[in-house]
C-alpha positions as CSV (number, residue, x, y, z in Angstrom):
1,X,-78.7,-42.9,-8.6
2,X,-75.5,-44.4,-10.1
3,X,-74.5,-45.5,-6.6
4,X,-77.9,-47.3,-6.1
5,X,-77.6,-49.0,-9.5
6,X,-74.0,-50.1,-8.6
7,X,-75.2,-51.5,-5.3
8,X,-78.0,-53.4,-7.1
9,X,-75.5,-54.9,-9.5
10,X,-73.0,-55.9,-6.8
11,X,-75.4,-57.2,-4.2
12,X,-76.5,-60.8,-3.7
13,X,-78.5,-61.7,-6.8
14,X,-81.7,-63.7,-6.5
15,X,-82.4,-66.1,-9.3
16,X,-85.8,-66.8,-10.9
17,X,-87.1,-69.8,-8.9
18,X,-87.4,-73.0,-11.0
19,X,-87.1,-76.8,-10.9
20,X,-85.4,-79.0,-13.5
21,X,-87.9,-81.6,-14.9
22,X,-85.3,-83.4,-17.1
23,X,-82.0,-83.0,-18.9
24,X,-81.0,-84.0,-22.3
25,X,-78.1,-83.9,-24.8
26,X,-78.1,-84.2,-28.5
27,X,-75.8,-83.1,-31.3
28,X,-73.3,-82.1,-28.6
29,X,-75.8,-79.6,-27.1
30,X,-76.9,-80.0,-23.5
31,X,-80.4,-78.7,-22.6
32,X,-82.9,-78.8,-19.8
33,X,-86.7,-78.8,-19.4
34,X,-87.6,-76.5,-16.5
35,X,-90.6,-75.3,-14.7
36,X,-90.2,-71.6,-13.8
37,X,-92.3,-70.0,-11.1
38,X,-94.7,-67.2,-11.8
39,X,-94.6,-63.8,-10.0
40,X,-94.4,-60.1,-10.6
41,X,-92.0,-58.6,-13.1
42,X,-90.8,-55.2,-14.3
43,X,-91.2,-55.1,-18.1
44,X,-90.3,-52.6,-20.8
45,X,-90.8,-52.7,-24.6
46,X,-88.3,-51.2,-27.1
47,X,-89.1,-51.0,-30.8
48,X,-87.5,-49.7,-34.0
49,X,-83.9,-50.5,-33.0
50,X,-81.6,-53.5,-33.7
51,X,-81.8,-56.3,-31.1
52,X,-78.5,-55.4,-29.3
53,X,-79.2,-51.7,-29.1
54,X,-82.9,-52.2,-28.0
55,X,-81.9,-54.8,-25.4
56,X,-79.3,-52.5,-23.9
57,X,-81.8,-49.6,-23.7
58,X,-84.4,-51.8,-22.0
59,X,-81.9,-53.3,-19.5
60,X,-80.6,-49.9,-18.5
61,X,-84.2,-48.7,-17.8
62,X,-84.9,-51.7,-15.6
63,X,-81.6,-51.2,-13.7
64,X,-82.6,-47.6,-12.9
65,X,-85.9,-48.9,-11.6
66,X,-84.5,-51.5,-9.3
67,X,-81.7,-49.0,-8.4
68,X,-84.2,-46.5,-6.9
69,X,-86.0,-44.8,-9.7
70,X,-89.5,-45.6,-8.3
71,X,-92.2,-44.1,-6.2
72,X,-90.6,-45.3,-3.0
73,X,-87.1,-44.3,-3.9
74,X,-85.8,-47.7,-2.8
75,X,-83.0,-49.7,-4.2
76,X,-84.3,-53.3,-4.4
77,X,-81.3,-55.3,-5.5
78,X,-80.7,-57.3,-8.7
79,X,-82.3,-60.5,-9.8
80,X,-81.3,-62.9,-12.6
81,X,-81.7,-63.5,-15.4
82,X,-82.5,-60.4,-17.3
83,X,-84.9,-62.0,-19.8
84,X,-85.4,-60.5,-23.3
85,X,-88.2,-61.6,-25.5
86,X,-87.0,-61.9,-29.1
87,X,-89.2,-62.2,-32.1
88,X,-87.7,-64.1,-35.0
89,X,-88.3,-63.4,-38.6
90,X,-88.8,-66.2,-41.2
91,X,-85.1,-66.2,-42.0
92,X,-84.2,-66.6,-38.3
93,X,-83.0,-63.1,-37.8
94,X,-84.6,-61.0,-35.0
95,X,-87.1,-58.3,-35.6
96,X,-86.5,-54.8,-34.3
97,X,-88.5,-55.1,-31.2
98,X,-87.9,-56.6,-27.8
99,X,-89.6,-56.9,-24.4
100,X,-87.2,-56.9,-21.5
101,X,-88.2,-58.5,-18.1
102,X,-86.7,-58.5,-14.7
103,X,-88.3,-60.4,-11.8
104,X,-89.1,-58.3,-8.8
105,X,-87.0,-59.4,-5.8
106,X,-88.9,-61.6,-3.3
107,X,-88.9,-58.9,-0.6
108,X,-91.0,-56.6,-2.9
109,X,-93.2,-59.3,-4.7
110,X,-96.2,-58.5,-2.6
111,X,-96.1,-54.8,-3.2
112,X,-93.7,-53.7,-5.9
113,X,-92.7,-50.0,-6.1
114,X,-94.2,-48.3,-9.1
115,X,-91.6,-47.2,-11.7
116,X,-90.9,-43.5,-12.2
117,X,-90.4,-44.3,-15.9
118,X,-93.9,-44.6,-17.4
119,X,-92.6,-47.0,-20.1
120,X,-92.0,-49.7,-17.5
121,X,-94.9,-51.8,-16.5
122,X,-95.3,-54.1,-13.5
123,X,-96.8,-57.4,-14.6
124,X,-98.1,-60.6,-13.1
125,X,-96.9,-63.6,-15.0
126,X,-97.9,-67.2,-14.7
127,X,-95.5,-70.2,-14.3
128,X,-93.7,-71.3,-17.5
129,X,-92.3,-74.6,-18.7
130,X,-89.3,-74.0,-20.9
131,X,-86.6,-75.7,-22.8
132,X,-83.2,-74.1,-22.1
133,X,-79.6,-74.3,-23.3
134,X,-76.6,-72.4,-21.8
135,X,-73.5,-70.8,-23.3
136,X,-70.8,-68.3,-22.2
137,X,-69.2,-65.1,-23.2
138,X,-70.7,-61.6,-23.8
139,X,-73.8,-62.6,-25.7
140,X,-74.9,-60.6,-28.8
141,X,-77.8,-61.1,-31.2
142,X,-75.7,-63.4,-33.4
143,X,-75.0,-65.7,-30.4
144,X,-78.6,-66.0,-29.3
145,X,-79.7,-66.7,-32.9
146,X,-77.0,-69.3,-33.2
147,X,-77.9,-71.1,-30.0
148,X,-81.6,-70.9,-30.8
149,X,-80.9,-72.7,-34.0
150,X,-78.9,-75.3,-32.2
151,X,-81.6,-75.8,-29.6
152,X,-84.2,-76.2,-32.3
153,X,-82.1,-78.8,-34.0
154,X,-81.4,-80.7,-30.8
155,X,-85.1,-80.8,-29.7
156,X,-86.2,-82.0,-33.1
157,X,-89.9,-83.1,-33.3
158,X,-90.0,-84.5,-29.8
159,X,-90.8,-81.1,-28.2
160,X,-93.6,-78.6,-29.0
161,X,-92.9,-75.0,-28.2
162,X,-93.8,-71.5,-29.3
163,X,-92.2,-70.5,-32.6
164,X,-93.2,-66.8,-32.7
165,X,-90.8,-65.7,-29.9
166,X,-88.2,-67.0,-27.5
167,X,-86.3,-65.7,-24.5
168,X,-82.7,-64.5,-24.5
169,X,-81.3,-64.5,-21.0
170,X,-78.3,-63.0,-19.3
171,X,-77.2,-63.7,-15.7
172,X,-74.1,-61.6,-15.2
173,X,-73.2,-57.9,-14.8
174,X,-71.0,-56.5,-17.6
175,X,-68.0,-56.2,-15.2
176,X,-67.8,-60.0,-14.9
177,X,-65.3,-61.1,-17.7
178,X,-65.2,-64.8,-17.1
179,X,-67.6,-67.7,-16.3
180,X,-70.5,-65.8,-17.9
181,X,-73.9,-67.5,-18.2
182,X,-76.4,-66.9,-21.0
183,X,-79.4,-69.0,-22.0
184,X,-81.9,-69.4,-24.8
185,X,-85.4,-70.4,-23.6
186,X,-88.2,-71.9,-25.8
187,X,-91.6,-71.8,-24.1
188,X,-93.5,-75.1,-24.1
189,X,-96.5,-75.0,-26.5
190,X,-99.1,-75.8,-23.8
191,X,-98.1,-72.7,-21.8
192,X,-99.8,-69.4,-22.6
193,X,-97.9,-66.2,-21.9
194,X,-99.9,-64.0,-19.6
195,X,-99.0,-60.8,-17.8
196,X,-100.1,-57.8,-19.9
197,X,-101.9,-56.1,-17.1
198,X,-99.9,-53.4,-15.3
199,X,-100.2,-53.5,-11.5
200,X,-99.3,-49.9,-11.1
201,X,-102.4,-47.9,-12.3
202,X,-100.2,-44.8,-12.9
203,X,-96.5,-44.8,-13.7
204,X,-95.0,-41.3,-13.5
205,X,-91.8,-39.8,-14.7
206,X,-90.5,-37.2,-12.2
207,X,-91.4,-34.3,-14.6
208,X,-94.6,-35.9,-16.0
209,X,-98.1,-34.8,-15.4
210,X,-100.5,-37.4,-14.1
211,X,-102.0,-39.6,-16.9
212,X,-104.0,-42.8,-17.2
213,X,-101.9,-45.7,-18.1
214,X,-102.7,-47.2,-21.5
215,X,-103.6,-50.9,-21.7
216,X,-100.8,-53.1,-23.1
């Protein structure tokens, strides 16, 4: 299993297909408006833990899934970014819940393997229009909160976007020390997040008894 996960991390990484609609810069912050394609994603929710801890737990679960912990036992390869839905509180801090997404590689989009971990769901998501800003380093909660505040200030009143959540995105494996890429995404207000239906009717852990999947 560890070997399959390592191969997924070190193999050629597909990126989430998108096109840049426009670029801007304000208050020394560069940002883009992008249209990101829809598709099928592996998703897992983690609650009751601080953002950094919850994010790590969710990411590791998805790495196991693409590394071969699925009903076909196939290593699928990695995609980027790992996208973490963050839910800000009124003071700007992040609530103790996240939803971590990873886009299914193109080769498996038509028929994704079902996860062995029943907490992972395979979801169909629509295209999104987002506002994005990029920064480097090993990103933690404080960094995402900081750049979310900067992006909010740079966009001002000229852009309308969802305020109840935003995406924290990482593009690089942990063993890459330099040239790291992280992004904060705000979802344009006109877009509705869809994708709560699991495409695998039953997701089984190896030791679990068959059970009906609960609606999300």
